[in-house]
DSSP file (Angstrom, degrees, kcal/mol; ACC not computed):
  #  RESIDUE AA STRUCTURE BP1 BP2  ACC     N-H-->O    O-->H-N    N-H-->O    O-->H-N    TCO  KAPPA ALPHA  PHI   PSI    X-CA   Y-CA   Z-CA
    1    1 A M    >>        0   0    0      0, 0.0     4,-1.7     0, 0.0     3,-1.0   0.000 360.0 360.0 360.0 -47.5  147.6  171.6  102.2
    2    2 A L  H 3>  +     0   0    0      1,-0.3     4,-2.0     2,-0.2     0, 0.0   0.738 360.0  68.8 -69.0 -21.7  150.3  169.1  101.3
    3    3 A N  H 34 S+     0   0    0      1,-0.2    -1,-0.3     2,-0.2     5,-0.0   0.772 109.5  37.0 -68.8 -22.8  149.4  169.6   97.5
    4    4 A A  H <> S+     0   0    0     -3,-1.0     4,-1.2     2,-0.1    -2,-0.2   0.816 115.4  52.9 -95.6 -32.4  150.8  173.1   97.9
    5    5 A I  H  X S+     0   0    0     -4,-1.7     4,-2.3     2,-0.2     5,-0.2   0.946 107.0  47.1 -69.8 -50.4  153.7  172.4  100.2
    6    6 A W  H  X S+     0   0    0     -4,-2.0     4,-2.3     1,-0.2     5,-0.2   0.938 112.9  47.5 -63.9 -48.6  155.5  169.6   98.4
    7    7 A P  H  > S+     0   0    0      0, 0.0     4,-2.5     0, 0.0    -1,-0.2   0.867 111.5  53.3 -61.2 -29.9  155.5  171.2   95.0
    8    8 A T  H  X S+     0   0    0     -4,-1.2     4,-2.8     2,-0.2     5,-0.2   0.951 109.4  47.7 -63.9 -47.4  156.8  174.4   96.6
    9    9 A F  H  X S+     0   0    0     -4,-2.3     4,-1.8     1,-0.2    -1,-0.2   0.876 112.8  49.4 -64.4 -34.6  159.7  172.5   98.2
   10   10 A I  H  X S+     0   0    0     -4,-2.3     4,-1.9    -5,-0.2    -1,-0.2   0.930 112.1  46.8 -68.6 -43.3  160.4  170.9   94.8
   11   11 A I  H  X S+     0   0    0     -4,-2.5     4,-2.8     1,-0.2    -2,-0.2   0.935 112.7  49.5 -59.8 -51.1  160.4  174.1   92.9
   12   12 A L  H  X S+     0   0    0     -4,-2.8     4,-2.7     1,-0.2    -1,-0.2   0.859 108.5  54.3 -63.8 -33.2  162.6  175.8   95.5
   13   13 A S  H  X S+     0   0    0     -4,-1.8     4,-2.2    -5,-0.2    -1,-0.2   0.893 110.0  46.7 -68.8 -36.5  165.0  172.9   95.4
   14   14 A F  H  X S+     0   0    0     -4,-1.9     4,-2.4     2,-0.2    -2,-0.2   0.927 112.9  48.9 -67.9 -41.3  165.4  173.3   91.7
   15   15 A I  H  X S+     0   0    0     -4,-2.8     4,-2.5     1,-0.2    -2,-0.2   0.946 112.7  47.8 -63.1 -44.7  165.9  177.0   92.0
   16   16 A Y  H  X S+     0   0    0     -4,-2.7     4,-2.4     1,-0.2    -1,-0.2   0.890 111.0  51.1 -62.0 -40.8  168.5  176.5   94.6
   17   17 A A  H  X>S+     0   0    0     -4,-2.2     5,-2.5    -5,-0.2     4,-1.0   0.899 111.0  48.1 -65.9 -39.4  170.3  173.9   92.6
   18   18 A I  H  <5S+     0   0    0     -4,-2.4     3,-0.3     3,-0.2    -2,-0.2   0.931 113.2  48.8 -64.1 -45.9  170.4  176.2   89.5
   19   19 A L  H  <5S+     0   0    0     -4,-2.5    -2,-0.2     1,-0.2    -1,-0.2   0.869 118.2  39.2 -67.4 -38.6  171.7  179.1   91.7
   20   20 A T  H  <5S-     0   0    0     -4,-2.4    -1,-0.2    -5,-0.2    -2,-0.2   0.520 110.7-116.7 -90.0  -8.2  174.4  177.0   93.3
   21   21 A G  T  <5S+     0   0    0     -4,-1.0     3,-0.2    -3,-0.3    -3,-0.2   0.839  74.8 126.9  77.8  33.8  175.4  175.0   90.2
   22   22 A R     >< +     0   0    0     -5,-2.5     4,-1.5    -6,-0.2     3,-0.2  -0.184  17.8 126.6-117.6  41.3  174.3  171.6   91.5
   23   23 A I  H  > S+     0   0    0     -6,-0.3     4,-2.6     1,-0.2     5,-0.2   0.896  73.2  57.1 -61.2 -42.4  172.1  170.5   88.7
   24   24 A E  H  > S+     0   0    0     -3,-0.2     4,-2.5     1,-0.2    -1,-0.2   0.859 104.6  52.1 -57.0 -37.9  174.1  167.3   88.3
   25   25 A A  H  > S+     0   0    0     -3,-0.2     4,-2.3     2,-0.2    -1,-0.2   0.891 109.2  49.0 -62.8 -45.5  173.4  166.4   92.0
   26   26 A I  H  X S+     0   0    0     -4,-1.5     4,-2.2     2,-0.2    -2,-0.2   0.935 111.1  49.7 -62.1 -48.9  169.7  166.9   91.4
   27   27 A N  H  X S+     0   0    0     -4,-2.6     4,-2.1     1,-0.2     5,-0.2   0.941 111.7  49.2 -57.0 -48.1  169.7  164.7   88.3
   28   28 A N  H  X S+     0   0    0     -4,-2.5     4,-2.2     1,-0.2    -1,-0.2   0.891 111.4  48.5 -56.8 -42.3  171.6  161.9   90.2
   29   29 A S  H  X S+     0   0    0     -4,-2.3     4,-2.2     2,-0.2    -1,-0.2   0.840 108.9  54.1 -72.1 -32.0  169.2  162.1   93.1
   30   30 A I  H  X S+     0   0    0     -4,-2.2     4,-1.9     2,-0.2    -2,-0.2   0.955 112.9  42.2 -66.2 -48.1  166.1  161.9   90.9
   31   31 A F  H  X S+     0   0    0     -4,-2.1     4,-2.2     2,-0.2    -2,-0.2   0.878 115.7  47.9 -70.6 -38.7  167.4  158.8   89.1
   32   32 A S  H  X S+     0   0    0     -4,-2.2     4,-2.3    -5,-0.2    -1,-0.2   0.900 113.0  50.1 -68.7 -38.4  168.6  157.0   92.4
   33   33 A S  H  X S+     0   0    0     -4,-2.2     4,-2.1     2,-0.2    -2,-0.2   0.859 109.8  50.6 -67.7 -35.1  165.3  157.9   94.1
   34   34 A A  H  X S+     0   0    0     -4,-1.9     4,-2.0     2,-0.2    -2,-0.2   0.918 110.1  50.0 -68.0 -44.2  163.3  156.4   91.1
   35   35 A S  H  X S+     0   0    0     -4,-2.2     4,-2.3     1,-0.2    -2,-0.2   0.915 111.6  47.9 -57.8 -44.5  165.3  153.3   91.3
   36   36 A S  H  X S+     0   0    0     -4,-2.3     4,-2.7     1,-0.2     5,-0.2   0.881 109.2  54.0 -66.0 -35.8  164.7  153.0   95.0
   37   37 A A  H  X S+     0   0    0     -4,-2.1     4,-1.8     2,-0.2    -1,-0.2   0.897 109.1  47.2 -66.5 -37.9  161.0  153.6   94.6
   38   38 A V  H  X S+     0   0    0     -4,-2.0     4,-2.4     2,-0.2    -1,-0.2   0.923 112.9  49.6 -65.2 -44.8  160.7  150.8   92.0
   39   39 A E  H  X S+     0   0    0     -4,-2.3     4,-1.9     1,-0.2    -2,-0.2   0.922 113.9  45.5 -58.3 -46.0  162.7  148.4   94.3
   40   40 A L  H  X S+     0   0    0     -4,-2.7     4,-2.2     2,-0.2    -1,-0.2   0.814 110.4  53.2 -71.9 -31.5  160.5  149.3   97.3
   41   41 A S  H  X S+     0   0    0     -4,-1.8     4,-2.3    -5,-0.2    -1,-0.2   0.897 109.2  49.0 -69.0 -41.2  157.3  148.9   95.3
   42   42 A I  H  X S+     0   0    0     -4,-2.4     4,-1.7     2,-0.2    -2,-0.2   0.902 112.7  48.1 -66.5 -38.4  158.3  145.5   94.1
   43   43 A T  H  X S+     0   0    0     -4,-1.9     4,-2.0     1,-0.2    -2,-0.2   0.935 113.6  47.1 -67.1 -45.0  159.2  144.4   97.7
   44   44 A F  H  X S+     0   0    0     -4,-2.2     4,-3.3     1,-0.2     5,-0.2   0.852 107.6  57.0 -64.3 -35.4  155.9  145.8   99.1
   45   45 A L  H  X S+     0   0    0     -4,-2.3     4,-2.1     2,-0.2    -1,-0.2   0.938 109.3  44.8 -63.9 -44.2  153.9  144.1   96.3
   46   46 A G  H  X S+     0   0    0     -4,-1.7     4,-2.3     2,-0.2    -2,-0.2   0.913 114.9  47.9 -59.4 -47.8  155.3  140.7   97.3
   47   47 A T  H  X S+     0   0    0     -4,-2.0     4,-2.4     1,-0.2     5,-0.3   0.943 112.1  49.4 -61.3 -48.5  154.7  141.3  100.9
   48   48 A M  H  X S+     0   0    0     -4,-3.3     4,-2.2     1,-0.2     5,-0.2   0.878 110.6  50.9 -63.4 -35.2  151.1  142.5  100.3
   49   49 A C  H  X S+     0   0    0     -4,-2.1     4,-2.1    -5,-0.2    -1,-0.2   0.917 110.6  48.9 -64.0 -44.7  150.4  139.5   98.2
   50   50 A L  H  X S+     0   0    0     -4,-2.3     4,-2.1     2,-0.2    -2,-0.2   0.950 116.5  41.2 -61.2 -52.4  151.6  137.1  100.8
   51   51 A W  H  X S+     0   0    0     -4,-2.4     4,-2.4     1,-0.2    -1,-0.2   0.832 112.4  52.2 -71.8 -32.7  149.6  138.7  103.7
   52   52 A N  H  X S+     0   0    0     -4,-2.2     4,-2.7    -5,-0.3    -1,-0.2   0.902 109.9  52.0 -71.6 -35.0  146.5  139.2  101.7
   53   53 A G  H  X S+     0   0    0     -4,-2.1     4,-2.5    -5,-0.2    -2,-0.2   0.922 110.6  47.3 -62.0 -41.5  146.6  135.5  100.8
   54   54 A I  H  X S+     0   0    0     -4,-2.1     4,-2.1     1,-0.2    -2,-0.2   0.896 113.0  48.1 -67.2 -35.8  147.0  134.5  104.4
   55   55 A M  H  X S+     0   0    0     -4,-2.4     4,-2.3     2,-0.2    -2,-0.2   0.908 109.6  53.2 -68.0 -39.4  144.1  136.8  105.3
   56   56 A K  H  X S+     0   0    0     -4,-2.7     4,-1.9     2,-0.2    -2,-0.2   0.919 108.4  50.0 -58.4 -42.8  142.0  135.4  102.5
   57   57 A I  H  X S+     0   0    0     -4,-2.5     4,-1.0     1,-0.2    -1,-0.2   0.907 110.6  51.0 -58.5 -43.2  142.7  131.9  103.9
   58   58 A A  H  < S+     0   0    0     -4,-2.1     6,-1.2     1,-0.2     3,-0.3   0.853 107.3  53.4 -58.5 -39.9  141.7  133.1  107.3
   59   59 A Q  H  < S+     0   0    0     -4,-2.3    -1,-0.2     1,-0.2    -2,-0.2   0.861 106.4  51.5 -72.7 -34.2  138.5  134.5  105.9
   60   60 A T  H  < S+     0   0    0     -4,-1.9    -1,-0.2    -5,-0.2    -2,-0.2   0.708 106.3  63.2 -77.7 -14.5  137.4  131.3  104.3
   61   61 A T  S >< S-     0   0    0     -4,-1.0     3,-0.5    -3,-0.3     4,-0.4  -0.336 101.0-102.5 -91.2-176.2  137.9  129.3  107.5
   62   62 A T  T 3> S+     0   0    0      1,-0.2     4,-2.1     2,-0.1     5,-0.2   0.462 101.1  94.0 -86.7  -0.2  136.0  129.8  110.7
   63   63 A L  H 3> S+     0   0    0     -5,-0.3     4,-2.6     1,-0.2     5,-0.2   0.879  83.8  49.6 -62.6 -40.3  138.9  131.6  112.2
   64   64 A T  H <> S+     0   0    0     -6,-1.2     4,-2.4    -3,-0.5    -1,-0.2   0.888 109.9  51.6 -70.4 -33.3  137.5  135.1  111.1
   65   65 A K  H  > S+     0   0    0     -4,-0.4     4,-2.4     2,-0.2    -2,-0.2   0.938 111.9  46.2 -65.7 -44.5  134.0  134.3  112.5
   66   66 A K  H  X S+     0   0    0     -4,-2.1     4,-2.2     1,-0.2    -2,-0.2   0.942 115.8  45.2 -66.5 -46.5  135.5  133.3  115.8
   67   67 A L  H  X S+     0   0    0     -4,-2.6     4,-1.7     2,-0.2    -1,-0.2   0.829 111.4  53.0 -57.5 -36.4  137.7  136.4  115.9
   68   68 A S  H  X S+     0   0    0     -4,-2.4     4,-0.9    -5,-0.2    -2,-0.2   0.913 108.5  50.5 -70.9 -40.0  134.8  138.6  114.8
   69   69 A K  H >< S+     0   0    0     -4,-2.4     3,-0.6     1,-0.2    -2,-0.2   0.923 109.8  50.8 -62.6 -40.9  132.7  137.2  117.7
   70   70 A A  H 3< S+     0   0    0     -4,-2.2     4,-0.3     1,-0.2    -1,-0.2   0.872 116.7  40.5 -64.7 -33.6  135.6  138.0  120.1
   71   71 A L  H 3X S+     0   0    0     -4,-1.7     4,-2.7     1,-0.2     3,-0.4   0.514  86.5 102.1 -87.4  -5.7  135.8  141.5  118.8
   72   72 A K  H <X S+     0   0    0     -4,-0.9     4,-2.4    -3,-0.6    -1,-0.2   0.803  78.0  50.7 -55.1 -39.7  132.1  142.0  118.6
   73   73 A P  H  > S+     0   0    0      0, 0.0     4,-1.6     0, 0.0    -1,-0.2   0.916 113.6  45.5 -59.9 -43.9  131.7  144.1  121.8
   74   74 A L  H  > S+     0   0    0     -3,-0.4     4,-2.7    -4,-0.3    -2,-0.2   0.911 113.5  49.4 -66.9 -43.0  134.5  146.4  120.7
   75   75 A I  H  X S+     0   0    0     -4,-2.7     4,-3.2     1,-0.2    -1,-0.2   0.904 111.1  49.7 -60.2 -44.0  133.1  146.8  117.1
   76   76 A H  H  < S+     0   0    0     -4,-2.4    -1,-0.2    -5,-0.2    -2,-0.2   0.812 112.2  48.5 -70.1 -27.6  129.7  147.5  118.4
   77   77 A F  H  < S+     0   0    0     -4,-1.6    -2,-0.2    -5,-0.2    -1,-0.2   0.925 119.3  37.3 -71.9 -43.6  131.0  150.1  120.7
   78   78 A L  H  < S+     0   0    0     -4,-2.7    -2,-0.2     1,-0.2    -3,-0.2   0.818 129.8  30.1 -77.3 -30.5  133.1  151.8  118.1
   79   79 A F    ><  +     0   0    0     -4,-3.2     3,-1.2    -5,-0.2    -1,-0.2  -0.683  63.4 165.6-130.6  78.5  130.6  151.4  115.2
   80   80 A P  G >  S+     0   0    0      0, 0.0     3,-0.7     0, 0.0    -1,-0.1   0.659  70.2  66.2 -69.3 -14.3  127.1  151.4  116.5
   81   81 A D  G 3  S+     0   0    0      1,-0.2     3,-0.3     2,-0.1    -5,-0.1   0.638  96.1  56.1 -82.0 -14.7  125.5  151.9  113.1
   82   82 A I  G X   +     0   0    0     -3,-1.2     3,-1.7     1,-0.2    -1,-0.2   0.118  64.3 118.4-108.3  24.2  126.6  148.5  111.8
   83   83 A K  T <  S+     0   0    0     -3,-0.7    -1,-0.2     1,-0.3    -2,-0.1   0.811  79.1  46.0 -61.5 -27.7  125.1  146.1  114.4
   84   84 A H  T 3  S+     0   0    0     -3,-0.3    -1,-0.3     1,-0.1    -2,-0.1   0.135  95.9  79.1-103.2  21.5  122.8  144.4  111.9
   85   85 A N    <>  +     0   0    0     -3,-1.7     4,-1.8     1,-0.1     5,-0.1  -0.832  50.7 176.6-125.1  93.9  125.4  143.9  109.1
   86   86 A P  H  > S+     0   0    0      0, 0.0     4,-2.4     0, 0.0     5,-0.2   0.807  78.4  60.9 -70.1 -27.5  127.6  140.8  110.1
   87   87 A Q  H  > S+     0   0    0      2,-0.2     4,-2.2     1,-0.2     5,-0.2   0.939 108.4  42.4 -66.8 -46.2  129.6  141.0  106.7
   88   88 A I  H  > S+     0   0    0      2,-0.2     4,-2.5     1,-0.2     5,-0.2   0.891 111.7  55.0 -70.3 -37.1  130.9  144.5  107.5
   89   89 A Q  H  X S+     0   0    0     -4,-1.8     4,-3.0    -7,-0.2     5,-0.2   0.945 109.2  48.5 -59.9 -45.4  131.6  143.6  111.1
   90   90 A E  H  X S+     0   0    0     -4,-2.4     4,-2.6     2,-0.2    -2,-0.2   0.904 110.6  49.6 -59.7 -41.7  133.7  140.7  109.8
   91   91 A E  H  X S+     0   0    0     -4,-2.2     4,-2.2     2,-0.2    -1,-0.2   0.920 112.1  48.3 -66.1 -40.7  135.6  142.9  107.5
   92   92 A I  H  X S+     0   0    0     -4,-2.5     4,-2.7     2,-0.2    -2,-0.2   0.925 110.7  51.5 -65.0 -45.7  136.3  145.4  110.3
   93   93 A A  H  X S+     0   0    0     -4,-3.0     4,-2.7    -5,-0.2    -2,-0.2   0.905 108.2  51.5 -58.0 -43.4  137.4  142.6  112.5
   94   94 A M  H  X S+     0   0    0     -4,-2.6     4,-2.7    -5,-0.2    -1,-0.2   0.922 110.9  49.2 -61.3 -42.5  139.9  141.4  109.9
   95   95 A N  H  X S+     0   0    0     -4,-2.2     4,-2.3     1,-0.2    -2,-0.2   0.944 111.9  47.1 -62.9 -44.3  141.2  144.9  109.6
   96   96 A M  H  X S+     0   0    0     -4,-2.7     4,-2.6     2,-0.2    -2,-0.2   0.903 112.8  49.6 -60.2 -42.9  141.6  145.2  113.3
   97   97 A I  H  X S+     0   0    0     -4,-2.7     4,-2.2     2,-0.2     6,-0.2   0.943 109.3  52.2 -64.0 -46.8  143.3  141.8  113.5
   98   98 A A  H  <>S+     0   0    0     -4,-2.7     5,-3.3     1,-0.2     4,-0.2   0.903 112.6  45.3 -58.0 -41.4  145.7  142.7  110.7
   99   99 A N  H ><5S+     0   0    0     -4,-2.3     3,-1.3     1,-0.2    -1,-0.2   0.911 110.5  53.3 -70.4 -36.7  146.7  145.9  112.5
  100  100 A I  H 3<5S+     0   0    0     -4,-2.6    -2,-0.2     1,-0.3    -1,-0.2   0.833 108.9  49.7 -63.6 -31.7  147.1  144.1  115.8
  101  101 A L  T 3<5S-     0   0    0     -4,-2.2    -1,-0.3    -5,-0.2    -2,-0.2   0.470 120.3-111.3 -84.8  -1.1  149.4  141.6  114.1
  102  102 A G  T < 5S+     0   0    0     -3,-1.3     2,-0.7    -4,-0.2     3,-0.2   0.721  76.0 134.9  79.7  21.1  151.4  144.4  112.6
  103  103 A L    >>< +     0   0    0     -5,-3.3     4,-1.7    -6,-0.2     3,-0.9  -0.447  14.7 156.2-101.4  60.4  150.3  143.7  109.1
  104  104 A G  H 3> S+     0   0    0     -2,-0.7     4,-1.4     1,-0.3    -1,-0.2   0.832  70.9  57.1 -54.0 -39.8  149.6  147.3  108.1
  105  105 A N  H 34 S+     0   0    0     -3,-0.2    -1,-0.3     1,-0.2    -2,-0.1   0.856 110.6  42.5 -60.0 -38.4  150.1  146.5  104.4
  106  106 A A  H <> S+     0   0    0     -3,-0.9     4,-1.1     1,-0.2    -1,-0.2   0.709 108.1  61.9 -79.8 -23.5  147.4  143.7  104.5
  107  107 A A  H  X S+     0   0    0     -4,-1.7     4,-2.6     1,-0.2    -2,-0.2   0.824  91.3  67.8 -77.3 -25.5  145.1  145.9  106.6
  108  108 A T  H  X S+     0   0    0     -4,-1.4     4,-2.1     2,-0.2     5,-0.2   0.964 102.6  41.3 -56.7 -59.7  144.8  148.6  103.9
  109  109 A P  H  > S+     0   0    0      0, 0.0     4,-2.5     0, 0.0    -1,-0.2   0.866 114.2  54.5 -56.1 -38.3  142.9  146.5  101.3
  110  110 A L  H  X S+     0   0    0     -4,-1.1     4,-2.4     2,-0.2    -2,-0.2   0.907 107.0  50.0 -63.0 -41.2  140.8  145.1  104.1
  111  111 A R  H  X S+     0   0    0     -4,-2.6     4,-0.9     1,-0.2    -1,-0.2   0.884 111.0  49.1 -63.3 -40.1  139.8  148.5  105.2
  112  112 A I  H >X S+     0   0    0     -4,-2.1     4,-0.8     2,-0.2     3,-0.5   0.894 110.1  51.0 -63.9 -41.8  138.9  149.5  101.7
  113  113 A K  H >< S+     0   0    0     -4,-2.5     3,-1.0     1,-0.2    -2,-0.2   0.921 109.3  51.3 -64.4 -43.6  136.7  146.4  101.3
  114  114 A S  H 3< S+     0   0    0     -4,-2.4    -1,-0.2     1,-0.2    -2,-0.2   0.722 108.3  52.8 -68.0 -18.1  134.9  147.1  104.6
  115  115 A H  H <<        0   0    0     -4,-0.9    -1,-0.2    -3,-0.5    -2,-0.2   0.652 360.0 360.0 -88.7 -20.0  134.2  150.7  103.5
  116  116 A E    <<        0   0    0     -3,-1.0    -1,-0.2    -4,-0.8    -2,-0.1   0.525 360.0 360.0 -67.7 360.0  132.6  149.7  100.1
């Protein structure tokens, strides 16, 4: 659905800019948005590397096993099919912990890894 909505908005914006004579404003906004996107991507890359490194350190210590044991009843309730796979339970626990700590950027790769 969004694959149809956003291109429609973009096309309508270009048509409106042409009809009102504001092509220069569209060009300026495209380049400033691209600059902001690159700046934001670089900032998020650094943040994701930092928190993924911290989560990797937590995984190599016994901290994740302890937290996984603490979350085990909740994980069993939410995911009854994975009772016999402690690796996936640990990955889901790490994802939940990252979300609880407000580390959404670090939780995304952990979620992808637990789904593999």
